[in-house]
C-alpha positions as CSV (number, residue, x, y, z in Angstrom):
1,X,16.3,23.2,-39.4
2,X,12.8,24.6,-38.8
3,X,12.4,25.5,-42.4
4,X,13.4,22.1,-43.7
5,X,10.8,20.5,-41.3
6,X,8.1,22.8,-42.6
7,X,8.8,22.1,-46.2
8,X,8.8,18.3,-46.0
9,X,7.6,16.6,-49.1
10,X,3.8,16.0,-49.2
11,X,4.2,12.3,-49.9
12,X,6.3,11.9,-46.7
13,X,3.7,13.8,-44.6
14,X,1.0,11.6,-46.1
15,X,2.9,8.4,-45.4
16,X,3.4,9.5,-41.8
17,X,-0.2,10.3,-41.3
18,X,-1.2,7.0,-42.8
19,X,1.2,5.2,-40.5
20,X,-0.3,7.1,-37.5
21,X,-3.8,6.0,-38.4
22,X,-2.7,2.4,-38.8
23,X,-1.1,2.5,-35.3
24,X,-4.3,3.9,-33.9
25,X,-6.4,1.3,-35.7
26,X,-4.1,-1.4,-34.4
27,X,-4.7,-0.5,-30.7
28,X,-7.1,-2.8,-29.0
29,X,-10.6,-1.4,-28.6
30,X,-11.6,-0.1,-25.1
31,X,-13.9,-2.4,-23.3
32,X,-16.2,0.2,-21.8
33,X,-18.4,-2.3,-20.1
34,X,-15.5,-3.8,-18.3
35,X,-14.2,-0.3,-17.3
36,X,-17.6,0.5,-15.9
37,X,-17.6,-2.8,-14.0
38,X,-14.2,-2.2,-12.5
39,X,-15.1,1.4,-11.5
40,X,-18.2,0.0,-9.8
41,X,-16.2,-2.6,-7.9
42,X,-13.7,0.1,-6.8
43,X,-16.5,2.4,-5.5
44,X,-18.0,-0.5,-3.5
45,X,-14.5,-1.3,-2.0
46,X,-14.0,2.4,-1.2
47,X,-17.4,2.7,0.5
48,X,-16.7,-0.5,2.5
49,X,-13.4,0.9,3.7
50,X,-15.2,4.1,4.8
51,X,-17.8,2.2,6.8
52,X,-15.4,-0.2,8.4
53,X,-13.0,2.6,9.4
54,X,-15.9,4.6,10.9
55,X,-18.1,2.0,12.5
56,X,-16.2,-1.4,12.6
57,X,-17.4,-4.6,11.1
58,X,-20.5,-5.4,13.1
59,X,-22.8,-2.8,11.5
60,X,-21.6,-3.2,8.0
61,X,-24.1,-5.0,5.7
62,X,-24.4,-5.3,2.0
63,X,-27.5,-3.0,2.1
64,X,-25.6,-0.3,4.1
65,X,-22.7,-0.5,1.6
66,X,-25.1,-0.1,-1.3
67,X,-26.7,2.9,0.3
68,X,-23.3,4.4,1.1
69,X,-22.2,4.1,-2.5
70,X,-25.5,5.2,-3.9
71,X,-26.2,1.9,-5.7
72,X,-28.5,-1.1,-5.3
73,X,-28.0,-4.1,-3.1
74,X,-28.3,-6.3,-6.1
75,X,-25.3,-4.7,-7.8
76,X,-23.1,-5.2,-4.7
77,X,-24.2,-8.9,-4.5
78,X,-23.6,-9.2,-8.3
79,X,-20.0,-8.2,-7.9
80,X,-19.1,-9.9,-4.7
81,X,-21.8,-12.6,-4.0
82,X,-21.3,-12.4,-0.2
83,X,-20.1,-10.0,2.5
84,X,-17.1,-12.3,3.2
85,X,-16.0,-12.1,-0.4
86,X,-16.3,-8.3,-0.2
87,X,-14.2,-8.2,3.0
88,X,-11.6,-10.4,1.3
89,X,-11.5,-8.0,-1.7
90,X,-11.1,-5.0,0.7
91,X,-8.2,-6.5,2.6
92,X,-6.5,-7.7,-0.6
93,X,-6.9,-4.2,-2.1
94,X,-5.3,-2.6,1.0
95,X,-2.5,-5.2,1.1
96,X,-1.8,-4.6,-2.6
97,X,-1.5,-0.8,-1.9
98,X,1.0,-1.3,0.9
99,X,2.9,-3.7,-1.2
100,X,3.1,-1.2,-4.0
101,X,4.4,1.5,-1.7
102,X,6.9,-1.0,-0.2
103,X,8.1,-2.0,-3.6
104,X,8.7,1.7,-4.6
105,X,10.5,2.7,-1.4
106,X,12.3,-0.5,-0.4
107,X,12.9,-2.6,-3.5
108,X,13.7,0.2,-6.0
109,X,16.9,-0.7,-8.0
110,X,20.2,0.7,-6.9
111,X,19.4,1.3,-3.2
112,X,21.8,0.3,-0.5
113,X,20.7,-1.7,2.5
114,X,20.6,1.5,4.6
115,X,18.5,3.2,2.0
116,X,16.1,0.2,1.8
117,X,15.7,0.2,5.6
118,X,15.0,3.9,5.6
119,X,12.5,3.2,2.9
120,X,10.8,0.7,5.1
121,X,10.6,3.3,7.9
122,X,9.2,5.8,5.4
123,X,6.7,3.3,4.1
124,X,5.1,2.7,7.5
125,X,5.0,6.4,8.3
126,X,3.7,7.5,4.9
127,X,1.0,4.8,4.6
128,X,-0.4,5.7,8.0
129,X,-0.1,9.5,7.4
130,X,-1.7,9.5,4.0
131,X,-4.3,6.8,4.5
132,X,-5.5,6.7,8.1
133,X,-8.8,4.9,7.2
134,X,-6.8,2.2,5.5
135,X,-4.8,1.7,8.6
136,X,-8.0,1.6,10.7
137,X,-9.4,-1.2,8.5
138,X,-6.2,-3.2,8.9
139,X,-6.5,-2.8,12.7
140,X,-10.1,-3.8,12.7
141,X,-9.5,-6.9,10.6
142,X,-6.6,-8.0,12.7
143,X,-8.3,-7.5,16.1
144,X,-11.9,-8.7,15.4
145,X,-12.3,-12.4,16.1
146,X,-14.6,-13.0,13.2
147,X,-12.4,-11.4,10.6
148,X,-9.1,-12.5,12.0
149,X,-9.1,-15.6,9.8
150,X,-9.4,-13.4,6.7
151,X,-6.5,-11.3,8.0
152,X,-4.4,-14.4,8.7
153,X,-4.9,-15.6,5.1
154,X,-4.3,-12.3,3.3
155,X,-2.6,-9.7,5.6
156,X,-0.4,-11.8,7.9
157,X,1.7,-13.5,5.2
158,X,2.7,-10.1,3.8
159,X,3.4,-8.7,7.3
160,X,5.7,-11.6,8.0
161,X,7.4,-11.2,4.6
162,X,8.1,-7.5,5.3
163,X,9.6,-8.3,8.7
164,X,11.8,-11.0,7.2
165,X,13.0,-8.7,4.5
166,X,13.8,-6.0,7.0
167,X,15.7,-8.6,9.1
168,X,17.9,-9.5,6.1
169,X,18.7,-5.8,5.7
170,X,19.7,-5.5,9.3
171,X,21.9,-8.6,9.0
172,X,23.6,-7.1,5.9
173,X,24.2,-3.7,7.6
174,X,25.6,-5.4,10.7
175,X,27.9,-7.6,8.5
176,X,29.1,-4.9,6.1
177,X,29.5,-2.3,8.9
178,X,31.5,-4.5,11.2
179,X,28.9,-4.3,14.0
180,X,29.2,-7.2,16.6
181,X,26.8,-8.3,19.3
182,X,23.7,-6.9,17.6
183,X,20.5,-8.9,18.6
184,X,19.0,-8.8,15.1
185,X,15.9,-10.8,15.9
186,X,15.0,-8.5,18.8
187,X,15.7,-5.4,16.8
188,X,13.7,-6.7,13.8
189,X,10.7,-7.6,16.0
190,X,10.9,-4.3,17.9
191,X,10.6,-2.3,14.7
192,X,7.6,-4.5,13.7
193,X,6.0,-3.9,17.1
194,X,6.5,-0.2,16.8
195,X,4.7,-0.1,13.4
196,X,1.7,-2.2,14.5
197,X,1.5,-0.5,17.9
198,X,1.6,3.0,16.3
199,X,-1.1,2.0,13.9
200,X,-3.3,0.6,16.6
201,X,-2.8,3.7,18.8
202,X,-3.6,6.0,15.8
203,X,-6.8,4.1,15.2
204,X,-7.8,4.6,18.9
205,X,-6.5,8.2,19.1
206,X,-6.9,9.8,15.7
207,X,-5.9,13.3,17.0
208,X,-2.4,12.1,17.5
209,X,-1.8,10.9,14.0
210,X,0.0,13.9,12.5
211,X,3.4,13.4,14.3
212,X,6.8,12.0,13.5
213,X,6.9,9.8,16.7
214,X,6.9,6.5,14.8
215,X,9.8,7.6,12.5
216,X,11.8,9.1,15.3
217,X,11.4,6.1,17.5
218,X,12.4,3.7,14.7
219,X,15.4,5.8,13.8
220,X,16.4,5.9,17.5
221,X,16.5,2.1,17.7
222,X,18.5,2.0,14.4
223,X,20.9,4.6,15.6
224,X,21.6,2.8,18.8
225,X,22.3,-0.4,16.9
226,X,24.2,1.2,13.9
227,X,25.4,4.7,15.0
228,X,27.6,5.1,11.9
229,X,24.8,4.4,9.5
230,X,21.7,6.1,11.0
231,X,21.3,9.6,12.3
232,X,18.8,10.7,14.9
233,X,15.8,12.6,13.6
234,X,15.5,16.1,15.2
């Protein structure tokens, strides 16, 4: 087999090479200016996240962000026009990151309702563990009066959607498992309170972040409601 491949006819090799060049030529040209612009926008967003997580919103200005990213104030203004637009972009970016993780862990094809709910537990724990500054920014936006309107427009609808999706999973597990007398609404809201309470406490007490308390507590509630479907975490 190897010998036949090595002795392929020259005209066939030439045709294959020509086809490869045509495919490469057919590919759309890279827009390097656009790539540089997108990279610049991301650096500004990352710098803003750093500043908000470390100092809150009050001291964050366009000039400070520019200095933090090593750029000019004019470039920051060029990309975002105003600090409010930048804050919106930051919160939208973080919401998109959580949504992507939720999609991969909760909405992946072939998962059972139990697997999906375990994915939701893992999503909350992993997001906080891997990206504590992201969580701090969420907390700041949702607790500062001036930024709460932005959070209510961008962050809150997603949070409500996650809670509703988890509630439907709880309903399905109760129905298929033959569990009666489960207060689904209270259980669903309790899980939601646990996540936001843990994130808020981790923001106030960063030294306690590296624990499994959130996951263990959520699994404890789920085990009490559905003992045949959820095991306690040791």
